[in-house]
N, C-alpha and C positions, 0 to 999 in steps of 0.2 A: 384707601382700604384701612381697615383698622390698625389704632399698633400692635396691639395682642394677635391679632393676624396676620400680621407683617412679619412680626418679631416667631410666630410659627412656622412663618412658610422658609425665612429661613435658616431655622433652626431644621426642618424636614432636608432642606438642600444639602447645607452639611453636612448631614447623619446620612445623607446619601451619597455623595463626596468623599465619605471618610469613610463609606461602607466598600465604594468602589476603587478606595487604593490602597481598605486591604486583600481588599481582593487578588488587585492584582500585586502589591510586593505578595505575598506568598500562596499564588496559582499561578504566576507567571516564573517560566522556567523553558529551556535550552535543553536541558542534560536531558541527555536519551536512555528509555528506558528500555530493558528487556521483557515484550508480554509473552508467555506460554501459556499453548491453547492443545488440549489431546482429542484426537478423534481419533475415534475407537469406530472400529468396521469387523463384519465377520469376513470379510475380503487378504485383513491384512492381519497376516501370521507371523511374522518378526516384521521388531518395531522396525519405523524409517523415518529420518528427522529433518525438517525441510526448512529452512530458510527463505521470510519474506525481506528484499528488501526496495522498498517502495517509494517512490516520490522523493528523492536526493537536492534534485533539484540543485547539481553540484556545489550540495552546501560543504561546509568546511570540519570536517571534524579531528583536525588532530595531523602535524606527521607526516605525509606519506597514507593520510585515513586510516591511521594506526591505533584510533579510539573506536571506528567502528569495525576492524577489523582483527581488531582484541575484541571485541562485543562475538561478533560470529566466531573465532576461536573458541573462548568459553564456552559458547553454545553448542561446538560441535557438530553441528546438519553436515547431513549427506551428500545435500544440494543445498545450492545455491539462487533459488526464484528475482527476479526483477521483476517488478508489476509494472513499471511508466515509470516515467516523468524525471529518470536519473538522471540527465541534461539538460539542464533548463536553455529556460529561451532566450536567457537576460546577459547571468550567468558565463565565464567562459569556461568551455568543457573540462578543464586538465583537472579539477577535482573529482569530477566521475572518472576519468580517464583514470585515473594514478585504483580507484578503487576498484572498478571491474577488473582493469589490468589483476590488478594482484589476487582478487577474490577469484578472478580466471584461473588459475596456477595451484590453486588448491581446491574446487571446487567444481562437482560442477553445474557452469551456471550454464541459467534459461533466460533468455531476456523475449518481453512485451513489450508496445512502446506505449508512449501517453499522448496526451495532446501537447505539453508545451519543444515535447521534440520534436513536434513536426509543425511548431509554430520559424524553428530553426533556418527552413527553409533547406536541410545537411542532411536527412533524413538518410540517404544512401551510401551517403559517408559516414553517419555514425553507426549504419548496420552494418556496413563494408569494419571499420571498429572494432564491432564486435565481437564477426565473428575471428576476424587476426587476433582476437583476444584466447580464443577459445571458449566465448558464450554461443550456445544453440541458440537461435534465432528463431520463433513457432511465431508464425502467418500465416496463420490459419490447420496448423499441421499437428504432427503428438508423434512425441519422446517416448521409449520405454526409461526407466529409469531402474537399476535390477541390484542392491543393499540388501545383503546375507544372504543370498537366495528367494527375498520376497520379490517380486517386481511389480513395479505400478508404471501409470503412461501419465503422463504430466501433459498438454496441452492450451496451446493457446493464440489466442486473436489480437490482431493490429487495433491500432484506438481511432475507431470512427472520425476523430475529427479531422486525421489523414486521408481517408480510404475511399474517405461517404459510405452510406448508414449500406449497403447494395451489397460493397462488396464485401464489405462488414459481417452484414447474414453469408454473404455465402462464402466465408471465410470461418465461421460456424460451424456450420451444414460441413465444411467440409473437415473440422475437427472432431464434431462430430462422429461421421461415415471410418474416422480413421481407428477410430475406438475399440478395444475390446471387451465384452461385456462381463466376462470372465473376471476383471482386475479390476482395479481401485482406479478410480482415473479423476484427476486434477487438473480443472481449467484458473490457468492465470488469464487473466483480464481486467483491465486499466479500469470500470466504468460502472461503479459496483451501484449505479439507480438503474440496473441493465437484467437486476438478476433475475425480476419473472421469464425475462428469453432465455437466458441460461440455464434454467431452471429444466426445459419444454423439449431439455437435449438431453437428461439423464447424468449430469457432469454427479461424481457421487462428491467429490470438494470445489468450491470456488473461490479462490480465492484475489479480491481488489482491493485499488487505495483509494486516489485522487479527490477523497475529502477532505484530508484534511483532518480529518476527528473532528470537524466543524467548528474548526477552530476554537470558538472556548467551548469553558464543558462543567459544569456546576457539579459534583457530586452527590447525588442523589432527586435533582432538579431539572436539569440540562444534561440532556445528552447530543450536544453538539449546536454552537446553534444557526451558522450557514454554512453551504455546501454548493462548492461549484455544482449547477444542473436537478440537482435536489430543490435549490432556496432556504427555504429562512424553516429550521428545526428538522432539517433532516434526520427521512428514516435509516439511514444506514451511511453512519457520520462515522461511526466506527465502531471492533467490536466482534462479536460472534450473533449470528442468528441462525441458528435451527430451525430447519425446514422437517416432515416430514422426511421429503426427496431429497434430499441434501443437505451437508454442511456449507454457509455462509463465513467467512473472514473479513472484514474491511482491516487494511493498516490503517493508525494515523498517519504513515510517513515522519520520513527525516526530515525536511521541509525545515529553515530556521529563519537563517539573512533570508531567504525570498521573501519567507509571509507578509502578505499587505498589513496582517493586523496580527498584533505579540498575540502568542496560544495562552490559553490562560486555563489550567486545571487540563492541562495535557500536549501532556513534554510529546517530545519524538522521541519516535519507535519502532525498538525493530522482534519484529515477528518470529518468533518459533512454533513450527506444528507438528506435533510428537507425532506420527500416525502407527498408533495400538490395536 
């Protein structure tokens, strides 16, 4: 290689490394943000506010999970929806259980499982703990929630990694059978990549997590680098996706110390949904 070409190559490599360092310096953060979505429907005559907590992965949000609980109290939801992977498969259950115990004392709390919880092989005990804490465990069923005279339905399904696809399909069908078409209906399911399947059942709002925001995001350029079960450049890494028949919201989740690679321009998030 000619000296001039070698110098140019070295300069290009140094420039690339500098750019990457700057990206991580300014884009890497573990500070939680609250993201608010407004969802309008003719079936809603009195507003309801839902909090979506997903992919906590037993992470630490302060003494007694005070940071996460304070963010919830500031948002003042009418219900808290736990969208799976609240408990991690490697970290102890303590921090997740601290959060659920406190949250269920304050708000109506609803839960569906995630894939990491099933990896622990103590799913039955996890669900028993959740029920004992006051949370409703949704396993292919629907529950009504009434706030200020407005009633909606909250439906949920287990993660297919734990129960298998046939049982997952049966739970989804059963949840659909329980819905009242006159009510606004929410489906809580951990997996975003199955949105086409969810849409076939007529839910008004679908809430998911699992994708962790695609780990790396660059505003205006990259909406997610890699997500489980979606691969590179996932379609549903995190955010809002409007379809003619439903609204789909994917939380980037709250995992931080358990993530395999650092989050880039992708802070952990608490999602608040305003139904109006």
